[in-house]
C-alpha positions in Angstrom: 89.6 -58.8 -73.7 87.5 -57.0 -76.2 85.5 -53.8 -75.2 86.3 -52.0 -72.0 85.5 -48.9 -70.2 89.1 -47.9 -70.4 91.4 -47.6 -73.3 93.8 -50.1 -71.9 91.2 -52.5 -70.7 91.5 -55.9 -71.9 88.0 -56.9 -71.0 84.7 -55.0 -70.3 84.4 -54.3 -66.5 81.5 -53.4 -64.3 81.8 -49.6 -65.0 79.0 -49.3 -67.4 80.4 -51.5 -70.1 77.5 -52.5 -72.3 79.1 -54.5 -75.0 82.4 -56.4 -75.7 84.7 -55.3 -78.6 88.4 -55.6 -79.4 88.7 -51.9 -79.3 86.6 -50.1 -76.5 88.0 -46.6 -76.7 85.8 -45.7 -79.6 82.7 -47.4 -78.1 82.4 -45.7 -74.7 79.7 -43.2 -75.5 76.1 -42.1 -74.3 74.3 -40.3 -76.9 74.5 -42.8 -79.7 73.5 -45.8 -77.6 76.0 -47.8 -79.5 75.5 -51.5 -79.1 79.1 -51.6 -78.3 78.4 -50.4 -74.5 79.9 -47.7 -72.4 79.6 -45.7 -69.0 76.1 -45.9 -67.4 74.6 -42.4 -68.2 72.9 -39.9 -65.7 69.3 -40.9 -65.0 70.2 -44.6 -65.1 72.0 -47.1 -63.0 73.9 -50.2 -64.1 74.4 -53.1 -61.6 77.0 -55.7 -62.3 76.4 -57.7 -65.5 74.1 -55.0 -67.0 73.5 -55.5 -70.7 71.9 -52.0 -70.8 71.3 -49.0 -68.4 68.2 -49.3 -66.1 66.0 -46.2 -66.0 66.0 -44.6 -62.6 62.5 -45.4 -61.0 60.0 -42.6 -60.2 60.6 -40.9 -56.9 64.3 -41.7 -56.9 67.4 -39.9 -58.0 70.2 -41.0 -60.4 72.0 -37.6 -60.8 75.6 -38.8 -61.8 77.0 -41.2 -64.5 78.3 -44.7 -63.9 76.0 -45.6 -61.0 75.7 -49.1 -59.9 72.3 -48.3 -58.1 70.1 -45.1 -57.7 71.7 -42.7 -55.4 68.6 -42.0 -53.1 65.0 -40.8 -52.8 63.9 -37.7 -54.7 64.9 -34.8 -52.3 62.4 -32.7 -50.3 61.0 -29.8 -52.3 61.4 -31.7 -55.6 59.6 -34.4 -57.4 60.9 -37.1 -59.6 58.4 -38.5 -62.2 61.0 -40.7 -63.9 63.9 -39.9 -66.4 63.9 -40.0 -70.2 65.9 -38.6 -73.0 64.9 -35.0 -72.2 64.3 -35.2 -68.4 67.4 -36.1 -66.6 67.2 -34.1 -63.2 64.6 -33.6 -60.3 61.9 -30.9 -60.8 61.4 -28.2 -58.2 58.0 -28.3 -56.5 55.9 -25.5 -58.0 53.9 -22.8 -56.1 50.6 -24.1 -54.7 52.1 -27.6 -54.1 54.4 -29.3 -51.7 56.8 -32.2 -52.3 57.9 -34.5 -49.5 61.1 -36.7 -50.0 60.5 -39.3 -52.6 57.7 -37.4 -54.3 56.8 -38.8 -57.7 54.7 -35.7 -58.4 53.7 -32.5 -56.5 50.8 -32.6 -53.9 48.3 -29.8 -54.1 47.7 -27.6 -51.0 44.2 -28.5 -49.6 41.2 -26.2 -49.7 41.4 -23.2 -47.4 45.2 -23.1 -47.7 47.7 -21.7 -50.2 51.3 -22.5 -51.3 53.0 -19.3 -51.9 56.6 -20.5 -52.5 58.4 -22.9 -54.8 60.2 -25.9 -53.4 57.9 -26.5 -50.5 58.5 -29.9 -49.0 55.7 -30.5 -46.5 52.0 -29.7 -45.7 53.1 -27.2 -43.1 54.3 -25.0 -46.0 50.6 -24.7 -47.1 49.5 -21.8 -44.9 45.9 -21.0 -44.0 44.2 -18.6 -46.4 45.0 -15.1 -45.1 42.5 -13.5 -42.6 40.2 -11.2 -44.6 40.5 -13.4 -47.7 39.2 -16.7 -48.8 40.6 -19.7 -50.8 38.0 -21.6 -52.7 40.3 -24.1 -54.7 43.0 -26.7 -54.0 46.5 -25.7 -54.8 45.7 -22.0 -54.6 48.8 -20.0 -55.4 47.6 -16.5 -54.5 45.4 -16.5 -51.3 44.4 -13.0 -52.3 40.6 -13.2 -53.0 39.2 -10.4 -50.7 36.4 -11.1 -48.4 33.4 -9.2 -49.8 31.6 -6.3 -47.8 29.0 -7.5 -45.3 31.0 -10.7 -44.6 33.9 -11.7 -42.5 36.6 -14.3 -43.3 38.8 -15.7 -40.6 42.1 -17.3 -41.6 41.5 -20.5 -43.6 38.1 -19.5 -45.0 37.1 -21.6 -48.1 34.2 -19.3 -49.0 32.6 -16.1 -47.6 29.6 -17.5 -45.7 29.8 -15.7 -42.4 27.4 -12.8 -42.5 28.2 -9.8 -40.3 25.7 -9.9 -37.3 23.5 -7.0 -36.2 25.3 -4.4 -34.1 28.5 -4.9 -36.2 29.9 -3.8 -39.5 32.2 -5.6 -42.0 33.9 -3.7 -44.8 35.9 -5.6 -47.5 38.7 -7.9 -46.3 37.2 -8.1 -42.8 38.6 -11.0 -40.8 36.2 -10.5 -37.9 33.1 -8.3 -37.3 33.8 -4.8 -36.1 31.5 -3.6 -33.3 29.5 -0.5 -34.1 31.4 2.4 -32.4 29.8 4.6 -29.7 27.0 6.7 -31.1 26.1 4.3 -34.0 24.1 1.2 -34.3 23.1 -1.4 -36.9 19.9 -3.5 -36.6 20.5 -5.5 -39.8 23.0 -8.3 -40.4 25.3 -8.4 -43.4 26.1 -4.7 -43.4 29.4 -3.0 -44.1 28.7 0.2 -42.2 26.9 1.4 -39.1 24.2 4.1 -38.8 24.3 7.2 -36.7 22.1 6.9 -33.5 18.8 8.8 -33.9 17.6 11.5 -31.4 15.8 10.0 -28.4 18.1 6.9 -28.4 21.6 6.2 -27.3 24.1 3.7 -28.8 26.8 2.6 -26.4 28.5 0.3 -29.0 28.5 -3.5 -29.1 30.9 -5.8 -27.4 32.5 -8.2 -30.0 32.5 -11.4 -27.9 30.3 -12.9 -25.3 32.1 -13.3 -21.9 34.4 -16.3 -21.8 33.5 -17.5 -25.2 34.2 -17.0 -28.9 30.6 -16.6 -29.8 29.6 -13.3 -31.3 26.8 -11.4 -29.6 23.9 -10.8 -32.1 22.0 -8.0 -30.3 18.3 -7.7 -31.4 18.3 -3.9 -31.0 21.6 -3.6 -32.8 23.0 -1.4 -30.0 20.3 1.3 -30.1 18.5 1.8 -26.8 15.6 4.0 -25.7 16.7 7.1 -23.8 15.5 6.4 -20.2 13.4 8.8 -18.1 15.6 11.3 -16.3 17.8 12.0 -19.3 17.8 13.1 -23.0 19.6 11.9 -26.1 20.6 14.0 -29.0 21.6 12.6 -32.4 24.6 10.2 -32.3 24.5 9.9 -28.5 26.7 7.2 -27.1 25.3 7.6 -23.6 22.2 9.3 -22.2 22.8 12.8 -20.9 21.2 13.1 -17.4 19.0 15.9 -16.3 21.1 18.0 -13.9 20.5 18.3 -10.2 17.4 20.2 -9.3 15.6 18.8 -12.4 13.8 15.6 -13.3 12.1 14.1 -16.4 9.5 11.4 -16.5 9.6 11.0 -20.3 11.5 8.3 -22.2 13.1 8.9 -25.7 13.5 12.6 -24.9 15.6 14.4 -27.5 16.7 17.5 -25.7 17.0 19.1 -22.3 13.7 20.9 -22.6 12.0 17.8 -21.2 14.0 18.2 -17.9 11.5 19.9 -15.6 12.5 22.2 -12.7 12.0 20.4 -9.4 8.8 22.0 -8.0 8.7 23.7 -4.6 8.2 21.5 -1.6 10.3 18.6 -3.0 14.0 18.2 -3.9 16.0 16.6 -6.7 19.3 15.5 -5.1 21.1 13.9 -8.0 21.4 13.8 -11.8 19.2 11.7 -14.0 16.1 11.6 -11.8 12.8 10.4 -13.3 10.9 11.9 -10.3 11.8 14.1 -7.3 13.9 12.5 -4.6 11.3 13.2 -1.9 9.5 15.8 0.3 11.3 18.7 1.9 12.2 17.8 5.6 10.0 19.2 8.5 11.3 22.5 9.7 12.7 23.4 6.3 11.4 24.7 3.0 12.4 23.9 -0.5 11.9 26.5 -3.3 11.6 25.3 -6.9 14.9 23.7 -8.1 16.1 22.5 -4.6 18.7 19.8 -4.5 18.6 19.1 -0.7 15.8 18.3 1.7 17.1 20.9 4.1 17.6 23.7 1.6 16.4 26.6 3.7 15.7 26.7 7.5 12.2 27.7 8.5 12.6 31.2 10.3 11.0 32.2 13.6 7.4 33.2 13.5 6.8 30.6 10.8 6.1 26.9 10.4 7.3 24.5 7.7 5.5 21.1 7.7 6.9 18.3 5.5 6.8 19.3 1.8 6.9 23.1 2.4 7.8 25.2 -0.7 7.9 28.4 1.4 7.6 29.2 5.1 4.1 29.9 6.4 3.4 32.7 8.9 2.1 31.4 12.2 -1.7 31.7 12.2 -3.5 33.8 14.8 -3.6 31.8 18.0 -0.2 30.2 17.4 3.5 31.3 17.8 7.0 30.0 17.0 9.9 31.2 19.1 12.6 29.0 17.4 13.8 28.4 13.9 13.3 25.1 12.1 9.8 24.5 13.4 7.6 22.0 11.6 4.5 23.6 13.2 3.7 26.6 15.3 2.8 26.2 19.0 -0.7 27.0 20.2 -1.3 29.7 22.8 -2.6 28.3 26.0 -6.2 27.6 26.9 -8.3 30.4 28.3 -6.4 33.1 26.3 -6.3 34.2 22.7 -4.0 35.8 20.2 -5.0 37.6 17.0 -1.4 38.3 15.8 -0.1 36.6 12.6 3.5 35.6 12.6 3.8 35.8 16.4 7.2 34.9 17.8 6.6 35.2 21.5 5.0 37.5 24.2 7.0 39.1 27.0 4.6 40.8 29.5 2.4 43.0 27.4 4.9 43.3 24.5 4.5 41.0 21.5 7.4 40.1 19.1 6.2 39.1 15.7 7.1 38.9 12.0 6.1 42.1 10.2 5.2 42.0 6.5 5.1 45.8 6.4 7.6 47.3 8.8 6.6 50.8 8.0 3.4 50.4 10.0 5.2 49.5 13.2 8.1 50.7 15.4 11.0 48.8 16.8 11.5 46.7 13.7 14.7 45.0 12.7 15.8 42.7 9.9 17.0 39.3 11.0 17.7 36.2 9.0 15.9 37.5 6.0 12.7 38.5 7.9 11.5 41.7 9.5 10.9 41.4 13.3 8.8 44.0 15.0 7.3 44.6 18.5 3.9 45.9 19.6 1.8 46.5 22.7 -0.8 43.8 23.3 -4.3 45.1 23.3 -7.8 43.5 23.5 -7.8 43.5 19.7 -4.6 41.5 19.5 -4.7 39.2 22.6 -5.9 38.6 26.1 -8.2 36.6 28.3 -11.2 34.7 26.9 -14.6 36.5 27.4 -17.3 35.5 29.8 -19.8 33.0 28.3 -17.1 31.6 26.0 -14.2 29.1 26.3 -11.0 29.4 24.4 -9.0 26.2 23.8 -5.4 26.1 23.0 -4.7 28.1 19.8 -7.6 30.4 20.0 -7.4 33.7 18.0 -10.6 35.4 19.4 -12.0 36.2 22.8 -15.4 35.0 21.5 -14.7 31.9 19.4 -17.4 30.2 17.4 -17.9 26.9 15.6 -20.5 26.9 12.9 -21.4 23.3 12.1 -18.2 21.9 10.5 -16.5 25.3 10.2 -14.1 26.0 13.0 -13.5 29.8 13.1 -11.2 29.5 16.2 -10.5 26.7 18.7 -13.2 27.0 21.4 -16.8 28.0 21.3 -19.7 29.8 22.9 -20.6 28.1 26.2 -23.3 25.6 25.4 -26.6 25.1 27.4 -26.2 23.2 30.6 -22.9 24.8 31.3 -21.2 28.1 32.3 -18.0 29.8 31.3 -16.2 32.3 33.5 -13.8 34.8 32.1 -10.6 33.0 31.0 -12.2 29.6 30.6 -10.4 26.9 28.5 -13.4 24.6 28.7 -17.1 24.8 29.5 -18.0 23.8 33.1 -21.2 21.7 33.6 -23.8 23.2 35.8 -23.6 21.7 39.3 -26.5 19.7 40.8 -29.5 21.8 41.7 -28.8 24.2 38.9 -29.5 24.5 35.2 -28.9 26.7 32.2 -31.1 26.6 29.1 -29.3 29.3 27.2 -25.9 29.4 25.5 -23.1 31.9 26.1 -23.8 32.2 29.9 -21.3 32.6 32.7 -23.5 31.3 35.5 -26.3 28.7 36.1 -29.7 29.1 37.7 -31.0 27.2 40.8 -33.7 24.6 40.0 -36.9 25.7 41.9 -39.0 23.5 44.2 -41.5 21.4 42.2 -39.2 21.1 39.2 -36.5 18.8 37.9 -33.6 19.2 35.4 -32.4 15.8 34.2 -29.8 17.2 31.7 -28.9 20.6 33.4 -30.6 22.3 30.4 -34.4 21.8 30.4 -36.6 22.7 33.4 -39.4 20.3 33.8 -42.5 20.4 36.1 -42.7 17.6 38.7 -45.3 15.2 37.3 -48.4 14.0 39.2 -47.6 11.1 41.5 -44.3 12.6 42.5 -42.8 15.4 44.6 -39.6 17.2 43.7 -37.6 19.1 46.4 -34.8 21.2 44.8 -32.0 19.5 46.8 -32.2 16.6 44.3 -33.4 18.0 41.0 -32.2 15.0 39.0 -34.7 12.4 40.4 -38.4 13.0 41.3 -39.5 11.2 44.5 -42.5 8.9 43.8 -45.5 8.7 46.1 -45.4 5.3 48.0 -48.1 2.6 47.5 -51.4 3.5 49.2 -50.9 7.2 48.3 -51.3 9.4 45.2 -50.7 13.0 44.2 -53.1 14.4 41.6 -51.4 17.7 41.1 -48.1 18.6 39.3 -45.3 20.8 40.6 -45.4 19.3 44.2 -42.2 19.3 46.3 -43.0 17.9 49.8 -44.0 14.3 50.9 -47.3 15.8 52.2 -48.3 16.3 48.6 -48.9 12.5 48.5 -52.5 11.9 49.7 -53.8 8.7 51.3 -55.8 6.6 48.8 -59.5 7.6 48.9 -62.0 5.4 50.8 -63.3 2.6 48.7 -60.3 2.8 46.4 -56.8 1.2 46.3 -53.4 2.6 45.2 -51.2 -0.5 44.4 -47.9 1.1 43.1 -45.6 4.1 43.5 -45.8 7.3 41.6 -49.6 7.4 41.2 -51.4 10.5 40.1 -54.8 8.9 40.8 -56.0 5.8 42.7 -55.5 2.6 40.8 -59.2 1.5 40.9 -62.2 0.7 43.3 -61.7 -2.0 45.9 -63.2 -5.4 45.0 -66.6 -6.6 46.2 -66.5 -8.4 49.6 -63.9 -6.0 51.0 -64.1 -3.0 53.2 -61.7 -0.2 52.0 -61.3 2.9 54.2 -58.2 5.0 53.3 -54.6 4.2 52.1 -55.5 0.8 50.8 -52.8 -0.8 48.6 -54.6 -3.9 47.3 -58.1 -4.5 45.9 -58.7 -7.5 48.1 -58.1 -8.5 51.7 -56.9 -11.9 53.0 -58.4 -11.9 56.5 -61.1 -10.5 58.7 -59.3 -7.6 60.3 -60.1 -5.4 63.3 -62.4 -2.5 62.8 -59.4 -0.1 62.7 -57.7 -1.9 59.8 -57.6 0.0 56.5 -58.8 -3.0 54.5 -60.5 -6.2 55.6 -62.8 -8.9 54.4 -66.5 -8.2 54.9 -67.5 -10.1 58.2 -70.4 -12.6 58.6 -73.8 -10.9 58.9 -72.6 -8.2 56.5 -72.2 -7.7 52.8 -69.8 -5.3 51.0 -70.5 -4.1 47.4 -67.6 -3.0 45.1 -65.9 0.2 46.5 -67.4 -0.2 50.0 -66.1 2.1 52.7 -68.1 0.3 55.5 -69.7 -3.1 55.8 -73.6 -3.1 55.3 -75.5 -5.3 57.9 -77.9 -8.0 56.7 -81.5 -6.8 57.6 -83.6 -8.5 60.3 -85.2 -11.7 59.1 -82.0 -12.6 57.2 -78.6 -13.9 58.1 -75.2 -14.5 56.4 -72.6 -16.8 57.8 -70.3 -15.9 54.9 -67.0 -14.1 55.1 -66.6 -11.6 52.3 -70.3 -11.4 51.2 -70.6 -9.2 48.2 -74.3 -8.2 47.9 -77.7 -8.3 49.6 -78.5 -11.6 47.9 -75.8 -13.1 50.1 -78.1 -12.4 53.2 -80.3 -15.5 53.3 -84.0 -15.6 54.7 -84.2 -17.0 58.2 -85.4 -20.7 58.0 -88.7 -21.9 59.5 -88.5 -22.7 63.2 -85.9 -20.1 63.8 -86.0 -16.4 64.2 -83.6 -13.6 63.0 -84.9 -10.5 64.6 -81.6 -8.5 64.7 -79.5 -6.7 62.1 -76.3 -8.3 61.0 -77.2 -11.8 61.9 -74.3 -14.0 61.1 -74.7 -16.7 63.7 -75.6 -20.2 62.5 -77.6 -22.1 63.3 -80.1 -19.3 64.1 -81.8 -19.2 67.5 -84.8 -21.6 67.7 -88.3 -20.3 68.0 -89.3 -20.1 71.8 -91.7 -22.5 73.4 -95.2 -21.5 72.9 -94.4 -19.7 69.7 -94.0 -20.6 66.1 -91.8 -19.1 63.5 -92.8 -19.5 59.9 -90.3 -19.2 57.1 -89.9 -16.6 55.9 -90.9 -14.7 59.0 -92.1 -11.2 58.8 -91.7 -11.1 55.0 -93.2 -7.7 54.7 -90.7 -6.3 57.2 -87.8 -7.9 55.3 -88.8 -6.2 52.2 -89.1 -2.9 53.9 -85.7 -3.4 55.5 -84.3 -4.3 52.1 -85.5 -1.1 50.6 -83.9 0.8 53.4 -80.7 -1.1 52.8 -80.7 -0.2 49.1 -81.3 3.5 50.0 -78.3 3.2 52.3 -76.1 1.8 49.5 -77.0 4.8 47.4 -75.9 7.1 50.2 -72.6 5.2 50.5 -72.1 5.4 46.7 -72.7 9.2 46.8 -70.2 9.5 49.6 -67.6 7.5 47.7 -68.0 9.7 44.7 -67.4 12.8 46.9 -64.3 11.2 48.4 -62.9 10.4 44.9 
């Protein structure tokens, strides 16, 4: 009854009837919002018993008329802010935004991303800012701001803050640093180009990443390196250019090949890029300048090539080389000599040698780049060492000499004290009993009697006190104790005379007696000591002076005490040792040594001293006798 959604309706039903009226057909309308009711319009929903349409809530969809409830959430890619008289449908999500299901309004893409399409429904649709570009604002719709020169911008860059490192270049829109190519370098950071490598340096280019990491290598030298020794680097060199084989260079930062020096003779340069020669030429070979091997050229016969030879050297006189690849020439044997340079060998009297001027000789041939000739050996070119000289191995002269430190040829003139026969390789020492005081001699002289030669050189006269037979010229024989020899140049034992009476000869090798015998001793001949130890027989050569006698120094006989005196002493030395005979005794004989003295006979008396006048007379006679003895001793000495 009254107002219905249908023309024949009797009452208003739940289909959007908003009012009750007897006649509903003219009241069902939207635009006029008649208070008479009608169908629930788009953008609204009308549950049962609605007195008016309910506005569809934000984020939901009411996209058809007559809805009892909203039909669902706002679809993906759209946003629903809420409906009104002019906005009755969802709005598509704009560029730079994204709209999930149920969006009330669009969500801006975050910094570093860009939304490039409309109707985006999720964050995934906001792509990172393109590599080589940067996106400084939210909701960016272009993503097209180019990364400036000198910087690089990986995908998602908010702002260009990554400066290009040294060794790299970054032009506009660089997403990553570009390594400087071979032949260029860059020592500065933040650069958009690289610089050509200067002469004297090489630039191999720079790797973009460190091994096993994403960290850029920031090289301090920017990729430019000093050209090393053994090479040179022109402008824009990517790698050093090595000096070729046979050359070397000790210089760094060389700019051209003029610094590559030719390997000098005697050494070799076996490989490219050497800063110094590889080493010395091998023994038995020679290496000319520019050699690349230590065995470049074989040393020919008649030559020698010690280590480091730049050219073969002819064998010196006194040497020879019969084979190739010789490090040194062999010496000719001792006792002979050779004065041929470049000698190869000698067969009989024919010498084969290297000839530097083949026009001067016959029988020459050219072998292994050398001229080989033959010649007859003469005394000028070789032979036996001369008498008075010795020729050691390698001699080039029959009469070699050595002048102080200068060795003219191995060997020398025969020295004093030796002799050299023809063909001698060493000097021979003069045998015992001979000597030679001159040099350059081939025989020695016999040492005469009465002389010695202790060093086989000097002849010395046998000294006094010795005798020197020539059968042992090295050792003079000394006279034994008790004898002496006053003259030099003696050679028989008979030259040693018995020691003179009154004298003694205590040691060997005396040229005169040692001295006079001591007082109290009788010394005849051949005495060896100045004093005796016992009273000897009359035939003893030395004895103590017996009782009744006295013996002055150098006595050759004992002197008797005169009558009227006596001396019981052994070894009395002077007349004062002869005592006057005491009273009651008598001493009427010479050499009275008995004690007590004989008593005076009965009927006689004997005063003391007795016969004093006679004693004095006898004493005078005794003193005269001493003088006679002294004169005799002088004569004997």
